[in-house]
C-alpha positions in Angstrom: 9.6 38.9 37.3 9.2 35.1 37.3 8.8 33.5 33.9 6.2 30.7 34.1 6.6 27.9 31.5 4.2 27.8 28.7 2.7 24.4 29.4 0.8 24.3 26.1 4.0 24.9 24.1 5.9 22.3 26.1 3.1 19.8 25.5 3.4 20.5 21.8 7.2 20.0 21.8 6.7 16.7 23.7 4.1 15.4 21.3 6.3 16.3 18.3 9.1 14.4 19.9 7.0 11.4 20.4 5.7 11.5 16.8 9.3 11.7 15.5 10.2 8.6 17.6 7.2 6.7 16.3 7.9 7.6 12.7 11.6 6.7 13.1 10.6 3.3 14.4 8.2 2.7 11.5 10.9 3.7 9.0 13.3 1.3 10.7 10.7 -1.4 10.4 10.6 -1.0 6.6 14.3 -0.7 6.4 14.8 -3.9 8.4 12.4 -5.7 6.1 14.4 -4.6 3.0 17.6 -5.8 4.7 16.0 -9.2 5.2 15.2 -9.4 1.5 18.7 -8.5 0.5 20.2 -11.0 3.0 18.2 -13.8 1.4 16.2 -14.6 4.5 12.9 -13.5 3.0 10.6 -15.3 0.6 7.3 -14.3 -1.0 6.1 -17.9 -0.6 2.7 -18.1 1.1 1.9 -14.4 0.4 -1.5 -12.8 -0.2 -1.1 -9.7 -2.4 -4.0 -7.2 -2.1 -4.0 -4.6 -4.9 -5.8 -1.4 -4.0 -6.1 0.7 -7.2 -7.4 4.2 -7.5 -9.6 4.5 -10.6 -10.9 8.1 -10.1 -11.0 10.7 -12.9 -7.5 12.1 -12.1 -6.0 8.7 -12.8 -6.7 8.8 -16.5 -4.1 8.7 -19.2 -0.5 7.9 -18.3 -1.4 7.2 -14.7 -3.9 4.5 -15.6 -1.6 3.0 -18.2 1.3 2.7 -15.7 -1.1 1.0 -13.3 -2.1 -1.6 -15.8 1.4 -2.2 -17.0 2.8 -2.4 -13.5 0.1 -4.8 -12.3 0.7 -7.1 -15.3 4.4 -7.1 -14.7 3.9 -8.0 -11.0 1.4 -10.8 -11.7 3.6 -12.3 -14.4 6.5 -12.5 -12.0 4.4 -13.9 -9.3 3.2 -16.7 -11.6 6.5 -18.5 -11.1 6.2 -18.5 -7.3 4.4 -21.1 -5.2 1.6 -20.5 -2.8 0.7 -17.0 -3.9 -2.9 -15.6 -3.7 -4.1 -12.4 -5.3 -7.0 -10.1 -4.4 -7.6 -6.9 -6.2 -10.1 -4.0 -6.6 -10.3 -0.6 -8.0 -11.9 2.3 -6.1 -13.4 5.7 -6.6 -16.2 6.6 -4.2 -17.2 3.0 -4.4 -15.4 -0.4 -4.5 -15.1 -2.5 -7.6 -13.6 -6.0 -6.9 -12.0 -7.8 -9.8 -10.6 -10.9 -8.0 -10.4 -12.4 -4.5 -7.8 -15.0 -3.4 -7.1 -16.4 -6.9 -3.8 -17.5 -8.5 -1.6 -14.9 -10.3 -2.6 -16.6 -13.7 -6.3 -16.2 -12.9 -5.8 -12.6 -11.7 -4.1 -11.7 -15.0 -7.3 -12.6 -16.9 -9.6 -11.1 -14.3 -7.7 -7.8 -14.3 -8.7 -7.2 -17.9 -12.1 -6.3 -16.5 -10.8 -3.7 -14.0 -13.3 -0.9 -13.6 -12.1 2.6 -14.5 -14.9 5.0 -13.5 -13.4 8.5 -13.6 -15.4 9.5 -10.4 -14.1 10.9 -7.1 -11.7 9.3 -4.6 -12.4 7.7 -1.2 -9.2 6.4 0.5 -11.1 5.5 3.7 -13.4 3.1 1.9 -10.5 1.6 0.0 -8.4 0.9 3.1 -11.4 -0.4 5.0 -12.1 -2.8 2.1 -8.4 -4.0 2.1 -8.7 -4.7 5.8 -11.9 -6.7 5.2 -10.2 -8.8 2.6 -7.3 -9.5 5.0 -9.6 -10.2 7.9 -11.8 -12.6 5.8 -8.9 -14.3 4.0 -9.0 -18.1 4.0 -5.2 -18.2 4.1 -4.8 -16.7 7.6 -1.1 -17.8 7.9 -0.2 -16.0 4.7 1.7 -12.7 4.6 -0.6 -9.9 3.4 1.1 -7.5 1.1 -1.0 -4.5 0.3 -0.1 -2.5 -2.9 -1.8 0.9 -2.8 -1.7 2.7 -6.2 -2.9 6.2 -6.6 -2.0 9.8 -7.6 -2.0 11.0 -4.0 -5.1 13.2 -4.2 -7.2 11.4 -1.6 -5.9 12.9 1.6 -4.5 11.2 4.7 -7.1 8.9 6.5 -5.4 9.0 9.9 -8.1 7.0 11.8 -8.2 4.2 9.1 -4.4 4.0 9.1 -4.5 3.5 12.9 -7.1 0.7 12.4 -4.7 -1.0 10.0 -1.9 -0.6 12.4 -4.1 -2.2 15.0 -4.5 -5.3 12.8 -0.7 -5.6 12.7 -0.5 -5.3 16.5 -3.0 -8.1 16.7 -0.6 -10.5 15.0 -1.6 -10.1 11.4 1.5 -10.2 9.1 1.0 -7.1 6.8 3.4 -5.3 4.5 2.3 -2.0 2.9 3.5 -0.3 -0.2 2.3 3.0 -1.7 3.0 3.6 -5.4 2.4 7.1 -6.6 1.5 7.2 -10.3 2.8 10.1 -12.4 2.4 12.7 -9.7 4.4 15.0 -7.5 1.5 15.4 -5.1 2.3 12.3 -3.1 3.1 13.7 0.3 0.1 12.0 1.9 1.0 8.7 0.4 4.6 9.0 1.8 3.1 9.7 5.2 0.7 6.8 4.8 3.5 4.3 4.1 5.6 5.7 6.8 2.9 5.4 9.5 2.3 1.8 8.4 6.0 0.9 8.5 5.9 0.4 4.7 7.7 1.7 1.6 6.9 4.4 -0.9 7.7 4.4 -4.6 7.0 6.8 -7.5 6.4 5.9 -11.1 6.3 8.3 -14.0 5.3 6.0 -16.8 4.7 2.4 -17.8 8.4 1.5 -18.0 9.1 3.0 -14.6 6.2 1.0 -13.2 7.8 -2.2 -14.5 11.1 -1.3 -12.8 9.4 -0.5 -9.5 7.4 -3.7 -9.3 10.4 -5.7 -10.3 12.4 -4.1 -7.5 9.7 -4.8 -4.9 9.6 -8.5 -5.8 13.4 -9.0 -5.7 14.4 -11.3 -2.9 
């Protein structure tokens, strides 16, 4: 009896192998970036930080406090750096902008009016809005640093992630960080940062948030 190969199974094994290679390269991209920072060859000068902040109902309490504390820590550290622009918005099912291409000092004041709505979550709309901000930025030569803060309950928007990767392939300089706030349900956020060649962090409270943002900004 001749055993014929299971073509469907072989195709699945092949695609899994390709996916592992892709994800390995993306992890290496993030690792190489960190090594550049440690080696002193990297500077945040001429950077545009885009804060994408989940304000859905599940973010209440400790999670929301850690977001506010971490954001304030980050902006205070960025105040001392030159040529920094800040954009930021909160999101649930809708988008709530609180600043667009302002200085860190201006962003600190404007962030006091961040909307917390306690409604549902829409990661797709949030990432699409971040892409719009990058695409419409006046400072085209700036490095775009996207900070995505959530509790990980919004799913994995595969198509939107591919669109963002497409922007990177078109020559846009984009770094991507996911920051999980007081949650263990961050598997999708880990995958999101991996697929975007970024880095993932987890914070459990306000003090941990301060430590994480300080670490990210170290050069």
